[in-house]
Steps between C-alpha positions, in 0.01 A plus 500: 500500500781748516629695200846358575557177315241580229731652248447484121851647454374832374565811706282803498695794628183714533331246724413557864775396743519126536303440187765538230518132419202274558503129424158421351412861420281500190438878471427815703170670411345833567148581365277803507226295666722458805659843540806486729510121506777292353445132436802265496392185319712207597513132417474339838686178586239381747131563583429312822662646811549280805422672830775465756423254779557773760212702353165510686309502180234233468614388160819368343494629145439842334511654156579864444465599127605862585759672716427853612143625502320803357246495780772706686366421841720694742491225761559207261726253681650372173672833426822368646518223239579759231832568683617155382489646155715798599193712473342709783200397704327823425430652162690217313264243658199691366640567154755241399297188443656168422278274277569128466358478147566119459358404832229277362741283294744469791213412735370236271835325489530516878150357547567222265795370710443154665623668827211746511251396763223741413527702819303813558646807319439854625485793258516859620729438803764756403393738228151512349443264204209728392675826515448731193782327310282181479265695272790533249666156546215266582719245678241385752267303268787288391633447850168402644414277211831322524450440875147367457590270210765348715269442787669758723272695738578866539401830664499863388538810710470834332430867551396543142162489331651351187425145634147556388621461143601136578195397709336296219831310457550451872152371533563237244840414650340439833324202355855349478673612820426691821548874462489769778453869427591786738508877464711734693289811590654691788389864458142603456541874514548616149734790564731286721485218252623716219777643715636170632407261214504730198519231238215283633139499386262657748373294791157505332638362170667216696176441700313477165756236399431308827130508415568368147718216644240418759227493248721257291487260798830576670503543883716806493735616783588866559830590648441807717869569542702683570286680759671835549533633855306827549391500144283205439475324838216667682193293577291721276731459204525126549130458533426706189762305297351165609153604416613571145699175469188303617283684257735400220449130572825403664509186719766603747748768600863459600651798690852606603676811624758695302856353501787684362795303370841662463463580124149641562539705819704803365262531199190486722635742755583756227141467378363541851713811565360649185136398538445468875790661688291519811513115520878470481561489874230231549644280220857543627371375835319210340781406262828611672839435352512188295174357629276354231173426679282718720528413866312192624279722720380688191432188303313342795284820528434504122393133510266569791350785300454331160418136582163561649420721194607224265270257673211748512519548125532125438841520352679246711473236225262273705199537266465189287393561141364257256813553284727401788289194577515388132870561487560267802278226348660520153781250437850651537715515191745216487847519661441838675731505801450730802802598701533476881521884506189527289303250719591695813389826340171360386425369843478866602359649182189411308680536163866479393660834579725714310683795643619802310 
């Protein structure tokens, strides 16, 4: 959803560049509870986003109730999407938050179409649906209820602890459709976490939410990603992190090395120069020029380091719980359709995956 083509016909000369005229803009809000944050409330034209066929994602549909994210993770790959709004991928991404205030109503209309085949929908694949703004706008209960009432299975990936608010609702909705929950917890050193993810809850607060979700009967996945070269990738750090994840009741861990897309790399490198200048040469060697991914040799080494640890902690998803057995034996909701992409992904993963 670009700002362009969303005019109401009213220009605001004091607006940020590119935001003078917004079709669908309801209002722009600042509030003392969110110091330094501006919310741009918009009337969205669509809720369901179709994933391009060229994508490697194991799902075809997503919903993103927010654009921009107050978690302010320096490495967030979605930063570049803010440039579509003529905003920058740095501070604007952290502080100029687009809120699709009518997303539930639009979603219900889309789900009611005869053409909707009730394919799996992923939430949390771009910006976090349980970022702090959700505490103000409460969009997720309406979204998840609409999906469940239509017989549409879905998954949620979040870095927030706010999902805990909705656990009673999600538990009830799971009686209607399959629901997968995953938490992104990449950094377990409190000082580093506050430096690189300044708007997120602590790792322990997120682990406590993992425990609450597991106690509610969900086989929770934890995304240990991105793993940061020379900062969080030692065997000792990984083993300590996995021990805490296991103690929190998670069923499996998904891991991945840091990748730096074009809109993210300059912002991350500025942070690195300020916080860890001694690592600049190493990172320039790992991510030279326009490269996005760490070299294959590094990723292979990382996999060889972490996979035995994941197995040792019983976090490879192989453990079979009573909840999972019951879920397989329960009759599937009517007319749920699984995509070829989704079937291929589930052949490799115990639960439907979402990627942040």
